[in-house]
A tleap script that builds the chain and sets N, CA, C and O, in Angstrom:
source leaprc.protein.ff14SB
mol = sequence {
  NMET ILE LEU VAL GLY VAL ASP ASP SER VAL
  THR ALA ALA ARG ALA ALA TRP TYR ALA ALA
  GLY LEU ALA ARG ARG GLN HIE ALA ARG VAL
  VAL ALA VAL TYR VAL GLU PRO ILE GLY SER
  VAL THR LEU ALA ALA PRO VAL ASP ALA ASN
  VAL ILE ALA ALA GLU TYR ALA ALA ARG ASP
  GLU ILE ALA LYS GLU LEU ALA ALA ARG ALA
  GLU GLU VAL GLY ARG GLU LEU GLY ILE SER
  ILE LYS PHE VAL THR ALA ARG GLY ASP ALA
  TYR HIE GLU ILE ALA ARG VAL ALA ASP GLU
  THR ARG ALA ASP ALA ILE VAL VAL GLY ALA
  SER LEU LYS ALA GLY HIE ARG LEU LEU GLY
  SER ILE ALA VAL ARG LEU VAL ARG ALA GLY
  LYS TRP PRO VAL THR VAL VAL CPRO
}
set mol.1.N position { 109.058 113.567 107.061 }
set mol.1.CA position { 107.956 113.461 106.154 }
set mol.1.C position { 106.666 113.522 106.964 }
set mol.1.O position { 106.525 112.864 107.994 }
set mol.2.N position { 105.742 114.319 106.477 }
set mol.2.CA position { 104.460 114.522 107.136 }
set mol.2.C position { 103.372 113.910 106.271 }
set mol.2.O position { 103.263 114.231 105.088 }
set mol.3.N position { 102.564 113.028 106.855 }
set mol.3.CA position { 101.458 112.424 106.145 }
set mol.3.C position { 100.185 113.149 106.565 }
set mol.3.O position { 99.963 113.383 107.753 }
set mol.4.N position { 99.358 113.499 105.600 }
set mol.4.CA position { 98.083 114.142 105.903 }
set mol.4.C position { 96.961 113.384 105.218 }
set mol.4.O position { 97.032 113.068 104.031 }
set mol.5.N position { 95.920 113.098 105.996 }
set mol.5.CA position { 94.731 112.466 105.448 }
set mol.5.C position { 93.826 113.526 104.859 }
set mol.5.O position { 93.495 114.504 105.530 }
set mol.6.N position { 93.418 113.343 103.608 }
set mol.6.CA position { 92.577 114.336 102.948 }
set mol.6.C position { 91.321 113.686 102.387 }
set mol.6.O position { 91.307 112.513 102.014 }
set mol.7.N position { 90.280 114.486 102.342 }
set mol.7.CA position { 89.048 114.132 101.640 }
set mol.7.C position { 88.372 115.453 101.286 }
set mol.7.O position { 89.027 116.495 101.260 }
set mol.8.N position { 87.089 115.420 101.016 }
set mol.8.CA position { 86.426 116.662 100.617 }
set mol.8.C position { 85.736 117.374 101.777 }
set mol.8.O position { 84.813 118.158 101.555 }
set mol.9.N position { 86.170 117.113 103.016 }
set mol.9.CA position { 85.565 117.769 104.180 }
set mol.9.C position { 86.322 119.052 104.542 }
set mol.9.O position { 87.469 119.253 104.141 }
set mol.10.N position { 85.655 119.899 105.302 }
set mol.10.CA position { 86.247 121.159 105.747 }
set mol.10.C position { 87.431 120.892 106.680 }
set mol.10.O position { 88.470 121.543 106.566 }
set mol.11.N position { 87.277 119.945 107.595 }
set mol.11.CA position { 88.360 119.691 108.550 }
set mol.11.C position { 89.582 119.081 107.859 }
set mol.11.O position { 90.715 119.347 108.259 }
set mol.12.N position { 89.361 118.271 106.833 }
set mol.12.CA position { 90.492 117.717 106.085 }
set mol.12.C position { 91.227 118.812 105.327 }
set mol.12.O position { 92.453 118.774 105.217 }
set mol.13.N position { 90.490 119.790 104.803 }
set mol.13.CA position { 91.130 120.922 104.122 }
set mol.13.C position { 91.989 121.711 105.105 }
set mol.13.O position { 93.104 122.116 104.779 }
set mol.14.N position { 91.469 121.924 106.296 }
set mol.14.CA position { 92.263 122.617 107.326 }
set mol.14.C position { 93.511 121.817 107.686 }
set mol.14.O position { 94.594 122.378 107.854 }
set mol.15.N position { 93.346 120.497 107.802 }
set mol.15.CA position { 94.486 119.640 108.117 }
set mol.15.C position { 95.545 119.711 107.019 }
set mol.15.O position { 96.742 119.736 107.305 }
set mol.16.N position { 95.103 119.744 105.768 }
set mol.16.CA position { 96.043 119.830 104.644 }
set mol.16.C position { 96.827 121.132 104.685 }
set mol.16.O position { 98.042 121.135 104.488 }
set mol.17.N position { 96.134 122.239 104.941 }
set mol.17.CA position { 96.827 123.531 105.034 }
set mol.17.C position { 97.795 123.548 106.219 }
set mol.17.O position { 98.899 124.083 106.115 }
set mol.18.N position { 97.384 122.970 107.329 }
set mol.18.CA position { 98.260 122.907 108.504 }
set mol.18.C position { 99.522 122.099 108.171 }
set mol.18.O position { 100.638 122.525 108.468 }
set mol.19.N position { 99.329 120.933 107.552 }
set mol.19.CA position { 100.467 120.080 107.188 }
set mol.19.C position { 101.388 120.778 106.190 }
set mol.19.O position { 102.610 120.666 106.287 }
set mol.20.N position { 100.806 121.498 105.234 }
set mol.20.CA position { 101.613 122.213 104.239 }
set mol.20.C position { 102.444 123.304 104.900 }
set mol.20.O position { 103.621 123.472 104.579 }
set mol.21.N position { 101.837 124.044 105.820 }
set mol.21.CA position { 102.581 125.086 106.532 }
set mol.21.C position { 103.677 124.498 107.391 }
set mol.21.O position { 104.785 125.031 107.448 }
set mol.22.N position { 103.374 123.412 108.052 }
set mol.22.CA position { 104.369 122.734 108.882 }
set mol.22.C position { 105.533 122.240 108.027 }
set mol.22.O position { 106.695 122.388 108.404 }
set mol.23.N position { 105.219 121.661 106.890 }
set mol.23.CA position { 106.256 121.157 105.984 }
set mol.23.C position { 107.118 122.294 105.450 }
set mol.23.O position { 108.336 122.154 105.338 }
set mol.24.N position { 106.495 123.408 105.123 }
set mol.24.CA position { 107.258 124.549 104.613 }
set mol.24.C position { 108.228 125.062 105.673 }
set mol.24.O position { 109.390 125.338 105.375 }
set mol.25.N position { 107.754 125.189 106.903 }
set mol.25.CA position { 108.619 125.695 107.981 }
set mol.25.C position { 109.736 124.723 108.330 }
set mol.25.O position { 110.834 125.140 108.696 }
set mol.26.N position { 109.456 123.422 108.216 }
set mol.26.CA position { 110.436 122.410 108.610 }
set mol.26.C position { 111.204 121.827 107.426 }
set mol.26.O position { 112.013 120.914 107.594 }
set mol.27.N position { 110.952 122.353 106.238 }
set mol.27.CA position { 111.606 121.849 105.019 }
set mol.27.C position { 111.387 120.342 104.886 }
set mol.27.O position { 112.319 119.582 104.622 }
set mol.28.N position { 110.137 119.934 105.075 }
set mol.28.CA position { 109.781 118.515 105.021 }
set mol.28.C position { 108.936 118.232 103.788 }
set mol.28.O position { 108.409 119.145 103.153 }
set mol.29.N position { 108.819 116.963 103.466 }
set mol.29.CA position { 107.949 116.519 102.377 }
set mol.29.C position { 106.579 116.177 102.953 }
set mol.29.O position { 106.446 115.896 104.144 }
set mol.30.N position { 105.568 116.203 102.096 }
set mol.30.CA position { 104.210 115.851 102.495 }
set mol.30.C position { 103.718 114.708 101.623 }
set mol.30.O position { 103.931 114.694 100.411 }
set mol.31.N position { 103.056 113.753 102.259 }
set mol.31.CA position { 102.318 112.733 101.526 }
set mol.31.C position { 100.857 112.931 101.895 }
set mol.31.O position { 100.476 112.775 103.055 }
set mol.32.N position { 100.038 113.277 100.903 }
set mol.32.CA position { 98.603 113.455 101.105 }
set mol.32.C position { 97.907 112.165 100.693 }
set mol.32.O position { 98.080 111.687 99.572 }
set mol.33.N position { 97.114 111.605 101.611 }
set mol.33.CA position { 96.456 110.325 101.361 }
set mol.33.C position { 94.946 110.518 101.321 }
set mol.33.O position { 94.338 110.998 102.278 }
set mol.34.N position { 94.358 110.134 100.197 }
set mol.34.CA position { 92.906 110.124 100.054 }
set mol.34.C position { 92.468 108.671 100.005 }
set mol.34.O position { 92.908 107.909 99.144 }
set mol.35.N position { 91.597 108.290 100.935 }
set mol.35.CA position { 91.113 106.915 100.981 }
set mol.35.C position { 89.668 106.893 100.502 }
set mol.35.O position { 88.783 107.497 101.109 }
set mol.36.N position { 89.453 106.184 99.404 }
set mol.36.CA position { 88.101 105.992 98.887 }
set mol.36.C position { 87.457 104.901 99.722 }
set mol.36.O position { 87.942 103.770 99.742 }
set mol.37.N position { 86.366 105.225 100.415 }
set mol.37.CA position { 85.719 104.186 101.223 }
set mol.37.C position { 85.054 103.148 100.337 }
set mol.37.O position { 84.655 103.431 99.208 }
set mol.38.N position { 84.946 101.954 100.867 }
set mol.38.CA position { 84.184 100.929 100.166 }
set mol.38.C position { 82.738 101.315 100.364 }
set mol.38.O position { 82.246 101.354 101.492 }
set mol.39.N position { 82.053 101.601 99.267 }
set mol.39.CA position { 80.747 102.238 99.322 }
set mol.39.C position { 79.631 101.421 99.917 }
set mol.39.O position { 79.589 100.198 99.784 }
set mol.40.N position { 78.730 102.115 100.575 }
set mol.40.CA position { 77.539 101.471 101.117 }
set mol.40.C position { 76.642 100.972 99.998 }
set mol.40.O position { 75.918 99.989 100.155 }
set mol.41.N position { 76.699 101.658 98.873 }
set mol.41.CA position { 75.886 101.241 97.729 }
set mol.41.C position { 76.355 99.886 97.224 }
set mol.41.O position { 75.539 99.048 96.842 }
set mol.42.N position { 77.672 99.665 97.219 }
set mol.42.CA position { 78.191 98.399 96.707 }
set mol.42.C position { 77.939 97.258 97.674 }
set mol.42.O position { 78.019 96.095 97.279 }
set mol.43.N position { 77.633 97.559 98.940 }
set mol.43.CA position { 77.378 96.512 99.919 }
set mol.43.C position { 75.903 96.108 99.954 }
set mol.43.O position { 75.563 95.039 100.462 }
set mol.44.N position { 75.042 96.947 99.426 }
set mol.44.CA position { 73.617 96.643 99.417 }
set mol.44.C position { 73.282 95.789 98.196 }
set mol.44.O position { 73.963 95.854 97.173 }
set mol.45.N position { 72.235 94.996 98.318 }
set mol.45.CA position { 71.851 94.159 97.192 }
set mol.45.C position { 70.351 94.244 97.010 }
set mol.45.O position { 69.658 94.419 98.012 }
set mol.46.N position { 69.806 94.137 95.846 }
set mol.46.CA position { 70.484 94.284 94.561 }
set mol.46.C position { 70.680 95.765 94.221 }
set mol.46.O position { 69.906 96.627 94.638 }
set mol.47.N position { 71.709 96.022 93.472 }
set mol.47.CA position { 72.046 97.394 93.117 }
set mol.47.C position { 72.267 97.478 91.619 }
set mol.47.O position { 72.882 96.599 91.016 }
set mol.48.N position { 71.762 98.538 91.032 }
set mol.48.CA position { 71.939 98.790 89.609 }
set mol.48.C position { 73.416 99.067 89.340 }
set mol.48.O position { 74.043 99.833 90.072 }
set mol.49.N position { 73.961 98.471 88.328 }
set mol.49.CA position { 75.373 98.665 87.977 }
set mol.49.C position { 75.669 100.122 87.659 }
set mol.49.O position { 76.789 100.584 87.879 }
set mol.50.N position { 74.690 100.848 87.148 }
set mol.50.CA position { 74.889 102.268 86.844 }
set mol.50.C position { 75.095 103.081 88.113 }
set mol.50.O position { 75.860 104.046 88.114 }
set mol.51.N position { 74.421 102.700 89.196 }
set mol.51.CA position { 74.577 103.393 90.471 }
set mol.51.C position { 75.989 103.183 91.006 }
set mol.51.O position { 76.627 104.124 91.477 }
set mol.52.N position { 76.464 101.965 90.931 }
set mol.52.CA position { 77.822 101.663 91.389 }
set mol.52.C position { 78.842 102.413 90.543 }
set mol.52.O position { 79.787 102.992 91.079 }
set mol.53.N position { 78.660 102.408 89.236 }
set mol.53.CA position { 79.582 103.116 88.343 }
set mol.53.C position { 79.590 104.612 88.644 }
set mol.53.O position { 80.646 105.244 88.627 }
set mol.54.N position { 78.416 105.178 88.920 }
set mol.54.CA position { 78.331 106.608 89.244 }
set mol.54.C position { 79.044 106.911 90.559 }
set mol.54.O position { 79.709 107.939 90.689 }
set mol.55.N position { 78.904 106.014 91.529 }
set mol.55.CA position { 79.582 106.212 92.820 }
set mol.55.C position { 81.100 106.211 92.634 }
set mol.55.O position { 81.789 107.084 93.162 }
set mol.56.N position { 81.618 105.251 91.897 }
set mol.56.CA position { 83.058 105.192 91.654 }
set mol.56.C position { 83.549 106.390 90.840 }
set mol.56.O position { 84.638 106.908 91.086 }
set mol.57.N position { 82.758 106.819 89.889 }
set mol.57.CA position { 83.134 107.982 89.072 }
set mol.57.C position { 83.210 109.236 89.937 }
set mol.57.O position { 84.119 110.050 89.779 }
set mol.58.N position { 82.255 109.390 90.850 }
set mol.58.CA position { 82.258 110.555 91.744 }
set mol.58.C position { 83.486 110.533 92.645 }
set mol.58.O position { 84.111 111.571 92.862 }
set mol.59.N position { 83.832 109.381 93.164 }
set mol.59.CA position { 85.015 109.278 94.031 }
set mol.59.C position { 86.302 109.515 93.252 }
set mol.59.O position { 87.235 110.137 93.760 }
set mol.60.N position { 86.352 109.024 92.032 }
set mol.60.CA position { 87.522 109.278 91.193 }
set mol.60.C position { 87.673 110.763 90.905 }
set mol.60.O position { 88.787 111.288 90.887 }
set mol.61.N position { 86.554 111.439 90.680 }
set mol.61.CA position { 86.578 112.880 90.428 }
set mol.61.C position { 87.083 113.638 91.654 }
set mol.61.O position { 87.866 114.580 91.524 }
set mol.62.N position { 86.639 113.234 92.833 }
set mol.62.CA position { 87.128 113.855 94.074 }
set mol.62.C position { 88.632 113.669 94.181 }
set mol.62.O position { 89.356 114.610 94.505 }
set mol.63.N position { 89.104 112.457 93.912 }
set mol.63.CA position { 90.540 112.181 93.991 }
set mol.63.C position { 91.325 113.044 93.007 }
set mol.63.O position { 92.380 113.573 93.355 }
set mol.64.N position { 90.825 113.188 91.790 }
set mol.64.CA position { 91.508 114.013 90.783 }
set mol.64.C position { 91.567 115.472 91.209 }
set mol.64.O position { 92.596 116.130 91.051 }
set mol.65.N position { 90.459 115.976 91.751 }
set mol.65.CA position { 90.430 117.369 92.208 }
set mol.65.C position { 91.389 117.594 93.369 }
set mol.65.O position { 92.096 118.601 93.410 }
set mol.66.N position { 91.413 116.654 94.313 }
set mol.66.CA position { 92.319 116.781 95.456 }
set mol.66.C position { 93.781 116.698 95.015 }
set mol.66.O position { 94.625 117.434 95.525 }
set mol.67.N position { 94.081 115.809 94.076 }
set mol.67.CA position { 95.451 115.680 93.572 }
set mol.67.C position { 95.891 116.953 92.863 }
set mol.67.O position { 97.022 117.407 93.040 }
set mol.68.N position { 95.002 117.530 92.061 }
set mol.68.CA position { 95.338 118.778 91.362 }
set mol.68.C position { 95.568 119.906 92.358 }
set mol.68.O position { 96.489 120.707 92.199 }
set mol.69.N position { 94.736 119.962 93.373 }
set mol.69.CA position { 94.891 121.009 94.398 }
set mol.69.C position { 96.196 120.813 95.167 }
set mol.69.O position { 96.879 121.790 95.474 }
set mol.70.N position { 96.546 119.583 95.477 }
set mol.70.CA position { 97.802 119.311 96.187 }
set mol.70.C position { 98.997 119.756 95.350 }
set mol.70.O position { 99.941 120.348 95.874 }
set mol.71.N position { 98.956 119.473 94.059 }
set mol.71.CA position { 100.041 119.887 93.171 }
set mol.71.C position { 100.160 121.413 93.124 }
set mol.71.O position { 101.262 121.962 93.156 }
set mol.72.N position { 99.016 122.081 93.049 }
set mol.72.CA position { 98.992 123.543 93.001 }
set mol.72.C position { 99.552 124.150 94.296 }
set mol.72.O position { 100.354 125.082 94.250 }
set mol.73.N position { 99.131 123.627 95.431 }
set mol.73.CA position { 99.611 124.132 96.724 }
set mol.73.C position { 101.108 123.872 96.873 }
set mol.73.O position { 101.841 124.721 97.381 }
set mol.74.N position { 101.558 122.707 96.434 }
set mol.74.CA position { 102.985 122.400 96.492 }
set mol.74.C position { 103.814 123.407 95.716 }
set mol.74.O position { 104.861 123.856 96.185 }
set mol.75.N position { 103.337 123.762 94.514 }
set mol.75.CA position { 104.039 124.766 93.708 }
set mol.75.C position { 104.022 126.130 94.391 }
set mol.75.O position { 105.046 126.810 94.463 }
set mol.76.N position { 102.850 126.526 94.892 }
set mol.76.CA position { 102.713 127.838 95.539 }
set mol.76.C position { 103.627 127.974 96.751 }
set mol.76.O position { 104.237 129.024 96.954 }
set mol.77.N position { 103.724 126.916 97.560 }
set mol.77.CA position { 104.494 126.986 98.796 }
set mol.77.C position { 105.931 126.496 98.652 }
set mol.77.O position { 106.733 126.636 99.576 }
set mol.78.N position { 106.255 125.927 97.503 }
set mol.78.CA position { 107.610 125.420 97.291 }
set mol.78.C position { 107.922 124.187 98.115 }
set mol.78.O position { 109.039 124.025 98.608 }
set mol.79.N position { 106.921 123.307 98.264 }
set mol.79.CA position { 107.133 122.069 99.012 }
set mol.79.C position { 106.795 120.873 98.132 }
set mol.79.O position { 106.054 120.985 97.156 }
set mol.80.N position { 107.350 119.738 98.499 }
set mol.80.CA position { 107.089 118.508 97.768 }
set mol.80.C position { 105.858 117.826 98.362 }
set mol.80.O position { 105.840 117.498 99.548 }
set mol.81.N position { 104.829 117.612 97.539 }
set mol.81.CA position { 103.626 116.919 97.978 }
set mol.81.C position { 103.384 115.739 97.049 }
set mol.81.O position { 103.207 115.905 95.842 }
set mol.82.N position { 103.381 114.561 97.626 }
set mol.82.CA position { 103.052 113.344 96.884 }
set mol.82.C position { 101.615 112.982 97.231 }
set mol.82.O position { 101.255 112.930 98.407 }
set mol.83.N position { 100.797 112.734 96.224 }
set mol.83.CA position { 99.387 112.394 96.445 }
set mol.83.C position { 99.198 110.901 96.241 }
set mol.83.O position { 99.624 110.342 95.231 }
set mol.84.N position { 98.551 110.257 97.218 }
set mol.84.CA position { 98.312 108.817 97.166 }
set mol.84.C position { 96.818 108.562 97.305 }
set mol.84.O position { 96.169 109.123 98.188 }
set mol.85.N position { 96.278 107.725 96.442 }
set mol.85.CA position { 94.882 107.307 96.551 }
set mol.85.C position { 94.861 105.839 96.936 }
set mol.85.O position { 95.577 105.018 96.362 }
set mol.86.N position { 94.029 105.523 97.916 }
set mol.86.CA position { 93.866 104.141 98.358 }
set mol.86.C position { 92.376 103.858 98.465 }
set mol.86.O position { 91.560 104.779 98.442 }
set mol.87.N position { 92.025 102.594 98.580 }
set mol.87.CA position { 90.613 102.218 98.716 }
set mol.87.C position { 90.496 101.245 99.886 }
set mol.87.O position { 91.250 100.277 99.986 }
set mol.88.N position { 89.532 101.520 100.774 }
set mol.88.CA position { 89.297 100.634 101.909 }
set mol.88.C position { 88.995 101.407 103.168 }
set mol.88.O position { 88.428 102.498 103.124 }
set mol.89.N position { 89.380 100.831 104.297 }
set mol.89.CA position { 89.182 101.466 105.598 }
set mol.89.C position { 90.218 102.568 105.781 }
set mol.89.O position { 91.417 102.329 105.641 }
set mol.90.N position { 89.757 103.760 106.090 }
set mol.90.CA position { 90.660 104.920 106.169 }
set mol.90.C position { 91.769 104.722 107.196 }
set mol.90.O position { 92.926 105.033 106.912 }
set mol.91.N position { 91.445 104.215 108.377 }
set mol.91.CA position { 92.478 104.010 109.392 }
set mol.91.C position { 93.560 103.065 108.896 }
set mol.91.O position { 94.747 103.380 108.975 }
set mol.92.N position { 93.158 101.914 108.388 }
set mol.92.CA position { 94.142 100.931 107.939 }
set mol.92.C position { 94.988 101.438 106.771 }
set mol.92.O position { 96.194 101.194 106.720 }
set mol.93.N position { 94.363 102.133 105.849 }
set mol.93.CA position { 95.105 102.633 104.686 }
set mol.93.C position { 96.062 103.763 105.075 }
set mol.93.O position { 97.190 103.810 104.584 }
set mol.94.N position { 95.627 104.665 105.944 }
set mol.94.CA position { 96.528 105.731 106.400 }
set mol.94.C position { 97.693 105.134 107.171 }
set mol.94.O position { 98.837 105.541 106.972 }
set mol.95.N position { 97.421 104.178 108.044 }
set mol.95.CA position { 98.487 103.521 108.811 }
set mol.95.C position { 99.454 102.780 107.880 }
set mol.95.O position { 100.668 102.818 108.081 }
set mol.96.N position { 98.912 102.110 106.869 }
set mol.96.CA position { 99.760 101.381 105.917 }
set mol.96.C position { 100.692 102.332 105.177 }
set mol.96.O position { 101.893 102.082 105.075 }
set mol.97.N position { 100.132 103.424 104.661 }
set mol.97.CA position { 100.951 104.392 103.921 }
set mol.97.C position { 101.966 105.052 104.861 }
set mol.97.O position { 103.104 105.298 104.462 }
set mol.98.N position { 101.566 105.337 106.095 }
set mol.98.CA position { 102.496 105.926 107.071 }
set mol.98.C position { 103.667 104.986 107.331 }
set mol.98.O position { 104.812 105.430 107.413 }
set mol.99.N position { 103.388 103.694 107.460 }
set mol.99.CA position { 104.460 102.717 107.654 }
set mol.99.C position { 105.361 102.634 106.416 }
set mol.99.O position { 106.587 102.632 106.527 }
set mol.100.N position { 104.735 102.567 105.236 }
set mol.100.CA position { 105.500 102.430 103.994 }
set mol.100.C position { 106.391 103.640 103.729 }
set mol.100.O position { 107.505 103.494 103.226 }
set mol.101.N position { 105.909 104.821 104.062 }
set mol.101.CA position { 106.667 106.038 103.775 }
set mol.101.C position { 107.522 106.499 104.961 }
set mol.101.O position { 108.240 107.496 104.884 }
set mol.102.N position { 107.422 105.742 106.056 }
set mol.102.CA position { 108.154 106.086 107.286 }
set mol.102.C position { 107.826 107.510 107.735 }
set mol.102.O position { 108.716 108.329 107.966 }
set mol.103.N position { 106.541 107.775 107.851 }
set mol.103.CA position { 106.071 109.102 108.235 }
set mol.103.C position { 106.595 109.485 109.616 }
set mol.103.O position { 106.611 108.674 110.542 }
set mol.104.N position { 107.022 110.733 109.730 }
set mol.104.CA position { 107.454 111.262 111.020 }
set mol.104.C position { 106.273 111.732 111.838 }
set mol.104.O position { 106.337 111.746 113.067 }
set mol.105.N position { 105.190 112.118 111.174 }
set mol.105.CA position { 103.993 112.619 111.853 }
set mol.105.C position { 102.801 112.471 110.929 }
set mol.105.O position { 102.939 112.388 109.709 }
set mol.106.N position { 101.619 112.441 111.545 }
set mol.106.CA position { 100.372 112.361 110.793 }
set mol.106.C position { 99.495 113.531 111.208 }
set mol.106.O position { 99.402 113.869 112.388 }
set mol.107.N position { 98.851 114.148 110.215 }
set mol.107.CA position { 97.907 115.235 110.457 }
set mol.107.C position { 96.577 114.820 109.843 }
set mol.107.O position { 96.516 114.439 108.674 }
set mol.108.N position { 95.511 114.897 110.642 }
set mol.108.CA position { 94.178 114.580 110.146 }
set mol.108.C position { 93.194 115.614 110.669 }
set mol.108.O position { 93.439 116.274 111.679 }
set mol.109.N position { 92.092 115.742 109.972 }
set mol.109.CA position { 91.022 116.623 110.423 }
set mol.109.C position { 90.145 115.900 111.425 }
set mol.109.O position { 89.992 114.680 111.364 }
set mol.110.N position { 89.570 116.658 112.350 }
set mol.110.CA position { 88.649 116.090 113.327 }
set mol.110.C position { 87.381 115.623 112.612 }
set mol.110.O position { 86.919 116.260 111.665 }
set mol.111.N position { 86.834 114.519 113.072 }
set mol.111.CA position { 85.611 114.004 112.477 }
set mol.111.C position { 84.420 114.857 112.894 }
set mol.111.O position { 84.326 115.303 114.037 }
set mol.112.N position { 83.526 115.072 111.958 }
set mol.112.CA position { 82.303 115.820 112.234 }
set mol.112.C position { 81.109 114.887 112.425 }
set mol.112.O position { 79.987 115.345 112.642 }
set mol.113.N position { 81.351 113.575 112.343 }
set mol.113.CA position { 80.261 112.600 112.446 }
set mol.113.C position { 79.998 112.250 113.911 }
set mol.113.O position { 80.921 111.929 114.659 }
set mol.114.N position { 78.742 112.318 114.303 }
set mol.114.CA position { 78.364 112.049 115.690 }
set mol.114.C position { 78.688 110.614 116.103 }
set mol.114.O position { 79.082 110.379 117.245 }
set mol.115.N position { 78.531 109.668 115.210 }
set mol.115.CA position { 78.798 108.263 115.528 }
set mol.115.C position { 80.232 107.989 115.918 }
set mol.115.O position { 80.507 107.018 116.623 }
set mol.116.N position { 81.143 108.821 115.476 }
set mol.116.CA position { 82.550 108.607 115.798 }
set mol.116.C position { 82.843 108.857 117.263 }
set mol.116.O position { 83.861 108.393 117.777 }
set mol.117.N position { 81.970 109.581 117.944 }
set mol.117.CA position { 82.164 109.789 119.374 }
set mol.117.C position { 81.988 108.472 120.123 }
set mol.117.O position { 82.600 108.259 121.169 }
set mol.118.N position { 81.156 107.598 119.588 }
set mol.118.CA position { 80.916 106.305 120.228 }
set mol.118.C position { 81.884 105.237 119.741 }
set mol.118.O position { 82.422 104.472 120.541 }
set mol.119.N position { 82.105 105.182 118.444 }
set mol.119.CA position { 82.910 104.119 117.851 }
set mol.119.C position { 84.391 104.462 117.754 }
set mol.119.O position { 85.224 103.563 117.630 }
set mol.120.N position { 84.725 105.722 117.807 }
set mol.120.CA position { 86.118 106.136 117.658 }
set mol.120.C position { 86.399 106.603 116.251 }
set mol.120.O position { 86.128 105.891 115.285 }
set mol.121.N position { 86.935 107.781 116.137 }
set mol.121.CA position { 87.250 108.341 114.829 }
set mol.121.C position { 88.588 107.799 114.339 }
set mol.121.O position { 89.308 107.113 115.065 }
set mol.122.N position { 88.895 108.122 113.106 }
set mol.122.CA position { 90.195 107.747 112.547 }
set mol.122.C position { 91.308 108.365 113.386 }
set mol.122.O position { 92.310 107.712 113.678 }
set mol.123.N position { 91.127 109.622 113.770 }
set mol.123.CA position { 92.146 110.313 114.565 }
set mol.123.C position { 92.397 109.597 115.885 }
set mol.123.O position { 93.547 109.387 116.272 }
set mol.124.N position { 91.331 109.226 116.569 }
set mol.124.CA position { 91.479 108.535 117.855 }
set mol.124.C position { 92.178 107.192 117.660 }
set mol.124.O position { 93.043 106.817 118.451 }
set mol.125.N position { 91.805 106.480 116.615 }
set mol.125.CA position { 92.440 105.181 116.347 }
set mol.125.C position { 93.927 105.343 116.032 }
set mol.125.O position { 94.742 104.519 116.447 }
set mol.126.N position { 94.284 106.402 115.300 }
set mol.126.CA position { 95.701 106.645 115.009 }
set mol.126.C position { 96.478 106.997 116.276 }
set mol.126.O position { 97.603 106.537 116.472 }
set mol.127.N position { 95.872 107.810 117.126 }
set mol.127.CA position { 96.525 108.169 118.395 }
set mol.127.C position { 96.721 106.918 119.244 }
set mol.127.O position { 97.798 106.702 119.799 }
set mol.128.N position { 95.687 106.103 119.344 }
set mol.128.CA position { 95.769 104.873 120.160 }
set mol.128.C position { 96.805 103.893 119.629 }
set mol.128.O position { 97.382 103.126 120.401 }
set mol.129.N position { 97.047 103.909 118.336 }
set mol.129.CA position { 98.062 103.013 117.773 }
set mol.129.C position { 99.433 103.325 118.358 }
set mol.129.O position { 100.269 102.431 118.495 }
set mol.130.N position { 99.667 104.586 118.702 }
set mol.130.CA position { 100.911 104.977 119.361 }
set mol.130.C position { 102.167 104.837 118.528 }
set mol.130.O position { 103.256 104.712 119.088 }
set mol.131.N position { 102.056 104.853 117.222 }
set mol.131.CA position { 103.221 104.679 116.349 }
set mol.131.C position { 103.773 105.990 115.809 }
set mol.131.O position { 104.941 106.073 115.428 }
set mol.132.N position { 102.916 107.024 115.777 }
set mol.132.CA position { 103.324 108.301 115.202 }
set mol.132.C position { 102.757 109.425 116.043 }
set mol.132.O position { 101.739 109.242 116.710 }
set mol.133.N position { 103.403 110.598 116.024 }
set mol.133.CA position { 102.741 111.774 116.586 }
set mol.133.C position { 101.570 112.123 115.660 }
set mol.133.O position { 101.732 112.166 114.441 }
set mol.134.N position { 100.404 112.367 116.235 }
set mol.134.CA position { 99.213 112.653 115.441 }
set mol.134.C position { 98.673 114.018 115.862 }
set mol.134.O position { 98.432 114.269 117.042 }
set mol.135.N position { 98.491 114.884 114.883 }
set mol.135.CA position { 97.867 116.181 115.122 }
set mol.135.C position { 96.475 116.141 114.536 }
set mol.135.O position { 96.289 115.815 113.363 }
set mol.136.N position { 95.487 116.480 115.368 }
set mol.136.CA position { 94.102 116.500 114.931 }
set mol.136.C position { 93.684 117.966 114.805 }
set mol.136.O position { 93.685 118.706 115.789 }
set mol.137.N position { 93.333 118.370 113.604 }
set mol.137.CA position { 92.993 119.752 113.318 }
set mol.137.C position { 91.463 119.894 113.326 }
set mol.137.O position { 90.770 119.160 112.622 }
set mol.138.N position { 90.938 120.840 114.124 }
set mol.138.CA position { 89.476 121.009 114.193 }
set mol.138.C position { 88.898 121.621 112.924 }
set mol.138.O position { 87.687 121.824 112.832 }
savepdb mol mol.pdb
quit
């Protein structure tokens, strides 16, 4: 089973396609994980409830679009893709789902954020955990 971290970034899309191709060649299943971050808007005070509701609605829409795309790709390639949505820290949620599903490998897109070079990206944290083979797709 191959776990792939997905979001609406270009590198995550590449990672998803890589994982799908790998699964097709190896006759493996895919679990696509979308982690909704705990929003910066919800951490600031005071915040209009409409702003928070709009933020959650936008994230839910992203999750629905990604789930629909995963289903479509699964049909096109003839592979099994399970879509999972979680909320929280991406590293912890991906690691949790990988443990729960007994993932054989994890595929993630490279981070495009400059701050991750200093603090460590999700990919680097997954590699350092040393529990799974991790492929980082540029």
